C-alpha positions in Angstrom: 61.6 -65.2 18.1 61.2 -65.9 14.4 57.7 -67.2 15.0 56.8 -64.0 16.7 58.0 -61.9 13.8 55.9 -64.0 11.4 52.9 -63.6 13.6 53.3 -59.8 13.8 53.6 -59.5 10.0 50.5 -61.6 9.6 48.5 -59.4 12.0 49.7 -56.2 10.2 48.8 -57.7 6.8 45.3 -58.7 8.0 44.7 -55.2 9.5 45.8 -53.5 6.3 43.6 -55.7 4.2 40.6 -55.0 6.5 41.0 -51.2 6.2 41.3 -51.4 2.4 38.1 -53.5 2.2 36.2 -51.1 4.4 37.2 -48.2 2.2 36.2 -50.0 -0.9 33.1 -51.7 0.5 30.4 -49.2 -0.5 31.5 -49.1 -4.1 32.1 -52.8 -4.3 28.7 -53.6 -2.8 26.8 -51.0 -5.0 26.2 -48.7 -2.0 26.6 -44.9 -2.1 29.7 -43.6 -0.3 27.7 -40.7 1.3 24.6 -40.2 3.5 22.0 -37.5 3.1 19.4 -36.1 5.5 16.7 -33.3 5.3 15.6 -31.2 8.3 12.0 -30.3 9.0 10.7 -27.6 6.8 10.8 -24.1 8.4 8.0 -23.1 8.7 6.4 -26.5 8.5 3.0 -24.9 7.4 2.6 -22.0 5.1 -0.2 -20.0 3.4 -0.4 -20.2 -0.4 2.2 -17.8 -1.8 4.6 -18.2 1.1 8.0 -20.1 1.0 9.7 -22.6 3.4 13.2 -23.9 3.7 15.0 -27.0 4.9 18.7 -27.7 5.6 20.1 -30.7 3.7 23.1 -32.5 5.4 25.4 -34.5 3.1 28.3 -36.4 4.7 30.7 -39.1 3.4 30.5 -42.7 4.7 34.1 -42.4 5.7 36.2 -39.3 6.4 39.1 -40.4 4.3 37.6 -39.9 0.8 35.2 -36.9 0.5 32.3 -37.4 -2.0 31.3 -35.1 -4.8 27.5 -35.2 -4.8 25.0 -33.7 -7.3 21.7 -32.7 -5.6 18.1 -32.4 -7.0 14.6 -32.2 -5.6 11.0 -33.0 -6.6 7.5 -32.8 -5.1 6.7 -36.5 -5.0 3.4 -36.6 -3.3 0.5 -34.1 -2.6 -2.9 -32.9 -3.9 -3.5 -32.7 -7.6 -3.5 -29.3 -9.2 -0.8 -26.6 -9.0 1.9 -28.0 -6.7 4.8 -26.1 -5.0 8.2 -25.9 -6.7 11.6 -26.7 -5.1 15.3 -26.0 -5.5 18.5 -27.0 -3.8 21.3 -24.4 -3.5 24.1 -25.2 -4.2 23.1 -28.1 -6.3 26.7 -29.6 -6.4 28.6 -30.1 -3.1 31.6 -31.9 -1.7 31.1 -33.6 1.6 30.7 -32.5 4.3 28.1 -29.9 3.1 24.8 -28.3 4.2 23.0 -26.9 1.2 19.5 -25.3 1.5 16.3 -26.6 0.1 13.7 -23.9 -0.7 10.1 -24.8 -1.4 8.0 -22.0 -3.0 4.2 -21.8 -3.3 1.9 -19.4 -5.2 -1.6 -18.1 -4.6 -2.8 -20.9 -6.8 -1.1 -23.7 -4.9 -3.7 -26.2 -3.7 -3.8 -26.6 0.1 -2.6 -29.9 1.5 0.4 -31.9 2.7 3.2 -32.2 0.2 6.2 -34.7 0.3 9.5 -33.2 -0.9 12.2 -35.6 -2.0 15.9 -34.6 -2.2 18.1 -36.9 -4.2 21.9 -37.0 -4.1 24.0 -38.7 -6.8 27.7 -39.5 -7.3 29.7 -42.3 -8.9 28.9 -44.7 -6.1 25.1 -44.4 -6.5 22.0 -42.5 -5.4 20.5 -41.7 -2.1 17.3 -39.8 -1.1 15.9 -38.0 1.9 12.3 -36.7 2.3 10.6 -33.9 4.2 7.0 -32.6 4.2 5.3 -29.2 3.9 1.8 -28.4 4.8 0.0 -25.7 2.7 -3.0 -24.5 4.7 -6.3 -23.4 3.2 -7.0 -19.6 3.3 -10.0 -17.6 2.2 -9.8 -15.3 -0.8 -9.3 -11.7 0.4 -8.1 -8.3 -0.7 -6.1 -5.5 0.9 -5.8 -1.7 0.3 -2.6 0.2 -0.2 -1.6 3.8 -0.9 0.0 3.5 -4.3 0.5 7.3 -4.6 0.4 9.7 -1.7 -1.7 12.9 -1.6 -0.5 15.6 -3.9 -0.2 18.4 -3.2 0.3 17.8 0.4 -0.8 21.3 1.5 -3.7 23.4 0.0 -5.7 26.5 0.9 -9.3 26.2 1.7 -11.3 25.8 -1.5 -8.5 23.9 -3.3 -8.2 20.1 -3.8 -5.6 17.3 -3.9 -5.5 13.7 -5.1 -4.0 10.3 -4.4 -4.1 6.7 -5.8 -5.4 3.8 -3.8 -4.8 0.2 -4.9 -7.2 -2.7 -4.3 -4.9 -5.7 -4.0 -6.4 -9.2 -4.5 -4.9 -12.2 -2.6 -5.4 -15.9 -2.3 -7.4 -16.2 -5.5 -9.7 -13.2 -4.8 -11.3 -11.7 -7.9 -13.3 -12.9 -10.9 -16.7 -12.4 -12.4 -19.1 -10.6 -10.0 -16.5 -9.4 -7.6 -16.4 -5.7 -6.8 -15.2 -3.4 -4.0 -16.6 -0.1 -2.9 -14.1 2.4 -1.4 -15.1 5.0 1.2 -13.6 7.6 3.5 -14.9 6.3 6.8 -13.3 8.8 9.2 -11.7 12.2 9.0 -9.9 13.7 12.0 -10.0 16.2 13.6 -13.8 16.5 13.4 -14.9 19.9 12.0 -18.1 21.4 10.5 -16.8 21.5 6.9 -14.1 18.7 6.6 -12.4 17.7 3.4 -14.7 15.6 1.1 -13.6 12.4 -0.7 -14.7 11.1 -4.1 -13.3 8.1 -6.0 -12.6 7.7 -9.7 -12.2 4.4 -11.5 -11.0 4.7 -15.1 -11.6 8.4 -15.0 -15.3 8.0 -14.0 -16.9 8.4 -10.6 -17.2 5.2 -8.6 -20.6 3.7 -9.2 -22.9 2.3 -6.5 -21.8 -1.2 -7.6 -18.2 -0.5 -6.7 -14.9 -1.2 -8.6 -14.9 -4.5 -10.5 -12.1 -6.9 -9.5 -11.9 -9.4 -12.3 -8.2 -10.6 -12.0 -5.5 -11.0 -9.4 -3.8 -7.8 -10.6 -4.0 -4.8 -8.2 -6.6 -2.2 -9.3 -5.7 1.5 -9.0 -8.4 4.0 -8.0 -8.0 7.8 -7.9 -9.0 9.5 -4.6 -9.9 13.2 -5.0 -10.1 15.4 -1.9 -11.9 18.7 -2.0 -12.2 21.5 0.6 -14.7 24.4 1.1 -13.6 27.9 0.2 -14.4 31.0 2.4 -17.6 32.9 1.5 -18.6 36.7 1.9 -22.2 37.4 3.0 -23.9 39.4 0.2 -26.2 41.2 2.7 -23.1 43.2 3.9 -22.7 45.0 0.5 -24.0 48.7 0.5 -27.0 49.6 -1.7 -27.5 53.3 -1.6 -24.1 55.1 -2.1 -24.8 56.0 -5.7 -28.2 57.6 -4.8 -26.7 59.8 -2.1 -24.1 61.1 -4.6 -26.8 62.4 -6.9 -27.5 65.3 -4.5 -24.2 67.0 -5.4 -25.2 68.1 -8.9 -28.3 69.8 -7.4 -26.0 72.0 -5.4 -24.2 73.0 -8.6 -27.4 74.0 -10.3 -28.3 76.1 -7.4 -25.0 78.0 -7.6 -25.6 78.8 -11.3 -28.9 80.6 -10.5 -27.6 82.3 -7.4 -26.3 85.4 -9.2 -29.5 86.2 -11.1 -31.9 86.4 -8.2 -33.1 89.3 -5.9 -32.0 89.6 -2.3 -34.9 87.7 -0.8 -34.5 84.8 -3.2 -30.8 84.8 -2.7 -31.2 84.3 1.0 -33.6 81.4 0.3 -31.1 79.8 -2.1 -28.2 80.4 0.3 -30.2 78.6 3.1 -31.1 75.8 0.6 -27.5 75.5 -0.5 -26.3 75.3 3.1 -28.7 72.5 3.8 -27.5 70.5 0.8 -23.9 70.9 1.7 -24.6 69.8 5.3 -26.5 66.8 4.0 -23.6 66.0 1.6 -21.1 66.0 4.4 -23.3 63.7 6.5 -23.8 61.2 3.7 -20.3 61.4 2.2 -19.2 58.1 4.0 -21.8 56.2 1.9 -19.8 57.2 -1.2 -16.4 56.2 0.2 -14.5 53.0 -0.6 -16.1 49.7 0.5 -14.0 47.4 2.7 -15.5 43.9 2.7 -15.9 42.1 6.0 -13.5 39.3 6.9 -14.6 35.9 5.5 -16.6 33.8 7.9 -14.3 31.0 9.1 -17.3 28.8 9.9 -18.2 28.7 6.2 -14.9 27.1 5.0 -12.7 24.2 5.8 -10.6 25.2 8.8 -6.8 25.3 8.7 -5.5 22.0 10.1 -3.8 18.7 9.3 -6.4 16.1 8.4 -6.0 12.3 8.5 -8.5 10.4 6.3 -9.2 6.7 6.8 -9.9 4.7 3.7 -12.0 1.5 3.8 -13.2 -1.1 1.3 -16.2 -3.4 1.3 -17.0 -5.8 -1.5 -20.4 -6.8 -2.8 -20.7 -9.8 -0.4 -19.9 -7.6 2.7 -16.3 -8.8 3.0 -13.9 -6.0 4.1 -10.3 -5.3 3.4 -8.0 -7.6 5.4 -5.3 -5.0 6.3 -3.8 -5.4 9.7 -3.8 -1.6 10.2 -5.9 1.3 9.0 -5.1 2.7 5.5 -4.9 6.5 5.8 -3.8 9.6 3.9 -3.1 13.1 5.2 -3.8 16.6 3.9 -2.8 20.0 5.3 -5.2 22.9 4.8 -3.4 26.2 5.5 
């Protein structure tokens, strides 16, 4: 019986010592007391200027003692030039934890495959995990945007309005010799005298060579929209009203001499006066007020809501890369 007790105590002592050794083993052997892993970047491939993320998993070697881990990251391999940048948030965690790694690129980031290394550190040591990000090659391009909508939104025929269109370079577009010509390619509905577009750059009409794009900064261009006012045909204006009115003083002169004439001459003058009065009554409408005819609607921009499509083409024939048409609207009422 006594021997059994000694044996039991020995077994318990051995087990206790084993557990203590297991708990102290990582530090005693110079090994970190945590593990770290990085998931695949999402997305795994990006265009220059786009970000990507990864989930970092940090766990303790044993669940008894949680580890306090400081995290950092670096781009450790990739093309020479302007590499992406990275950050881990939060940068200090207590296991278990799942911080986020964010890798950011710019328009100047060189295309290629980059290796991102995340390092965790605590009192027991350092551990690292790696993941990769592919930055794909894209062509320099530009887009158009409406920086300022049409103002005023509604005008009468003959009036005008304006807006601001921005030429937005992307993926390194721009530099010496680059220029973009803007145009109003389509106006709906289709009418005989639609609104007319002109473009101003730095207060001057757009030249045949277009708008220079020398940097990556968006370039504003003013869009002026004009409409055609109604016109009145000059042929409809009367020409002879004043001449007809000159006959009335003649009748007055005849009345002055009427009393000093003999009977025969009086009859003649009376007949002459009667003819003049009759002629005056017939021609009196020519001296009345003139009412101009209604303007000819076919000679002006009709009332309607117009949608104008803006396009851009550079001096190499490249067009704006917008996914949808860039349009502005103007109401003529």
